[in-house]
MIDOZA-552379 format. One record per atom (N, C-alpha, C): residue number from 1; atom name; x, y, z. Coordinates in steps of 0.001 Angstrom, whole numbers. Example, Ala and Ser with C-alpha at 12.3 -4.5 7.8 and 13.67 -1.06 7.14 Angstrom:
2
seq, atom, X, Y, Z
1, N, 13190, -5690, 7800
1, CA, 12300, -4500, 7800
1, C, 13200, -3300, 7800
2, N, 12850, -2250, 7080
2, CA, 13670, -1060, 7140
2, C, 12900, 30, 7870
//
This chain:
69
seq, atom, X, Y, Z
1, N, 12901, 2592, -14713
1, CA, 12712, 1162, -14543
1, C, 11276, 898, -14119
2, N, 10593, 62, -14861
2, CA, 9199, -231, -14528
2, C, 9128, -1407, -13560
3, N, 8063, -1439, -12729
3, CA, 7933, -2545, -11781
3, C, 7717, -3863, -12511
4, N, 8241, -4938, -11951
4, CA, 8068, -6259, -12541
4, C, 6616, -6698, -12410
5, N, 6088, -7268, -13468
5, CA, 4722, -7768, -13423
5, C, 4717, -9107, -12694
6, N, 3594, -9464, -12119
6, CA, 3430, -10707, -11370
6, C, 4393, -10798, -10190
7, N, 4770, -9676, -9645
7, CA, 5632, -9700, -8467
7, C, 4789, -10020, -7242
8, N, 5460, -10344, -6151
8, CA, 4742, -10640, -4920
8, C, 3993, -9407, -4440
9, N, 2840, -9608, -3797
9, CA, 2088, -8470, -3281
9, C, 2885, -7707, -2224
10, N, 2612, -6424, -2130
10, CA, 3288, -5541, -1194
10, C, 2248, -4888, -300
11, N, 2513, -4876, 1010
11, CA, 1642, -4204, 1970
11, C, 2434, -3091, 2626
12, N, 1964, -1864, 2469
12, CA, 2565, -705, 3129
12, C, 1668, -418, 4328
13, N, 2190, -673, 5530
13, CA, 1381, -616, 6750
13, C, 1561, 675, 7537
14, N, 438, 1264, 7906
14, CA, 427, 2330, 8892
14, C, 1035, 3649, 8482
15, N, 1088, 3921, 7185
15, CA, 1627, 5200, 6735
15, C, 552, 6279, 6723
16, N, 976, 7512, 6867
16, CA, 47, 8641, 6770
16, C, -132, 8948, 5287
17, N, -1278, 8556, 4751
17, CA, -1565, 8711, 3321
17, C, -2116, 10105, 3055
18, N, -1520, 10769, 2072
18, CA, -2004, 12068, 1607
18, C, -2333, 11904, 135
19, N, -3632, 11896, -186
19, CA, -4095, 11702, -1561
19, C, -5296, 12610, -1802
20, N, -5049, 13873, -2166
20, CA, -6147, 14817, -2357
20, C, -7144, 14387, -3434
21, N, -6700, 13668, -4453
21, CA, -7592, 13246, -5534
21, C, -8685, 12309, -5035
22, N, -8394, 11560, -3966
22, CA, -9374, 10629, -3402
22, C, -9816, 11022, -1999
23, N, -9553, 12262, -1620
23, CA, -9954, 12806, -315
23, C, -9441, 11966, 857
24, N, -8187, 11510, 762
24, CA, -7584, 10737, 1848
24, C, -6516, 11561, 2542
25, N, -6579, 11598, 3850
25, CA, -5567, 12259, 4669
25, C, -5639, 11635, 6057
26, N, -4866, 10569, 6251
26, CA, -4888, 9861, 7526
26, C, -4029, 8620, 7455
27, N, -4081, 7806, 8497
27, CA, -3269, 6595, 8573
27, C, -4028, 5439, 7921
28, N, -3371, 4798, 6944
28, CA, -3977, 3704, 6182
28, C, -2937, 2628, 5896
29, N, -3429, 1449, 5518
29, CA, -2611, 387, 4950
29, C, -2911, 357, 3453
30, N, -1882, 110, 2647
30, CA, -2030, 89, 1198
30, C, -1560, -1263, 684
31, N, -2411, -1921, -106
31, CA, -2084, -3199, -707
31, C, -1776, -2980, -2183
32, N, -601, -3451, -2617
32, CA, -145, -3241, -3988
32, C, 49, -4598, -4666
33, N, -560, -4757, -5856
33, CA, -368, -5937, -6691
33, C, 162, -5496, -8044
34, N, 1173, -6173, -8553
34, CA, 1739, -5883, -9872
34, C, 2064, -4405, -10049
35, N, 2562, -3766, -8984
35, CA, 2989, -2380, -9073
35, C, 1866, -1354, -9062
36, N, 634, -1790, -8814
36, CA, -513, -875, -8784
36, C, -1262, -1012, -7465
37, N, -1757, 106, -6964
37, CA, -2538, 78, -5725
37, C, -3820, -703, -5975
38, N, -4015, -1764, -5190
38, CA, -5200, -2603, -5329
38, C, -6284, -2205, -4334
39, N, -5845, -1793, -3129
39, CA, -6815, -1460, -2085
39, C, -6146, -619, -1005
40, N, -6941, 254, -403
40, CA, -6491, 1067, 727
40, C, -7471, 833, 1861
41, N, -6945, 594, 3072
41, CA, -7814, 276, 4204
41, C, -7362, 1004, 5460
42, N, -8333, 1472, 6226
42, CA, -8018, 2086, 7513
42, C, -8067, 1049, 8631
43, N, -8553, -155, 8327
43, CA, -8697, -1182, 9367
43, C, -7788, -2386, 9153
44, N, -6886, -2322, 8179
44, CA, -5941, -3411, 7952
44, C, -6483, -4470, 7023
45, N, -5636, -5470, 6741
45, CA, -5983, -6562, 5839
45, C, -5768, -7887, 6539
46, N, -6516, -8903, 6120
46, CA, -6331, -10259, 6628
46, C, -5194, -10881, 5816
47, N, -3956, -10698, 6279
47, CA, -2787, -11096, 5497
47, C, -2726, -12579, 5148
48, N, -3218, -13519, 5963
48, CA, -3156, -14927, 5531
48, C, -3973, -15209, 4267
49, N, -4968, -14368, 3967
49, CA, -5808, -14589, 2787
49, C, -5211, -13991, 1515
50, N, -4095, -13278, 1625
50, CA, -3449, -12678, 460
50, C, -2529, -13727, -149
51, N, -2746, -14025, -1453
51, CA, -1946, -15065, -2088
51, C, -563, -14543, -2469
52, N, 400, -15424, -2514
52, CA, 1767, -15056, -2849
52, C, 2549, -14704, -1597
53, N, 3839, -14545, -1766
53, CA, 4711, -14182, -648
53, C, 4584, -12676, -411
54, N, 3938, -12316, 663
54, CA, 3639, -10912, 972
54, C, 4877, -10200, 1497
55, N, 5224, -9081, 856
55, CA, 6281, -8209, 1361
55, C, 5605, -7103, 2155
56, N, 6180, -6748, 3299
56, CA, 5573, -5731, 4162
56, C, 6575, -4619, 4425
57, N, 6104, -3375, 4266
57, CA, 6893, -2191, 4617
57, C, 6174, -1514, 5773
58, N, 6880, -1318, 6874
58, CA, 6328, -602, 8021
58, C, 6526, 888, 7774
59, N, 5438, 1583, 7476
59, CA, 5509, 3007, 7151
59, C, 5107, 3893, 8326
60, N, 5102, 3324, 9533
60, CA, 4768, 4099, 10722
60, C, 5647, 5349, 10774
61, N, 5039, 6479, 11052
61, CA, 5743, 7759, 11175
61, C, 6307, 8252, 9842
62, N, 5701, 7777, 8725
62, CA, 6126, 8224, 7397
62, C, 4904, 8668, 6601
63, N, 5121, 9568, 5669
63, CA, 4060, 9994, 4765
63, C, 4095, 9137, 3511
64, N, 2907, 8788, 3011
64, CA, 2767, 8022, 1777
64, C, 1871, 8852, 864
65, N, 2387, 9183, -315
65, CA, 1625, 10011, -1253
65, C, 1642, 9342, -2621
66, N, 580, 8574, -2959
66, CA, 537, 7889, -4237
66, C, 743, 8843, -5412
67, N, 1634, 8465, -6303
67, CA, 1875, 9252, -7509
67, C, 2890, 10370, -7352
68, N, 3358, 10613, -6150
68, CA, 4327, 11688, -5917
68, C, 5736, 11092, -5918
69, N, 6588, 11700, -6708
69, CA, 7982, 11221, -6771
69, C, 8878, 12322, -6275
//
């Protein structure tokens, strides 16, 4: 099942990101638009400036590995 296009933005907050391809290994927030990673930040995002109904996943104490199933 493919992700729906034009879906509401998704913010995955505070997960431990492991992404060797981009030399990332630490706690980050991940912003996802239309099923694709739009931005990764170690300092968070200004959520009121994100358009659409923002969905938030609290990933504290969880590993996040883009592309790993």
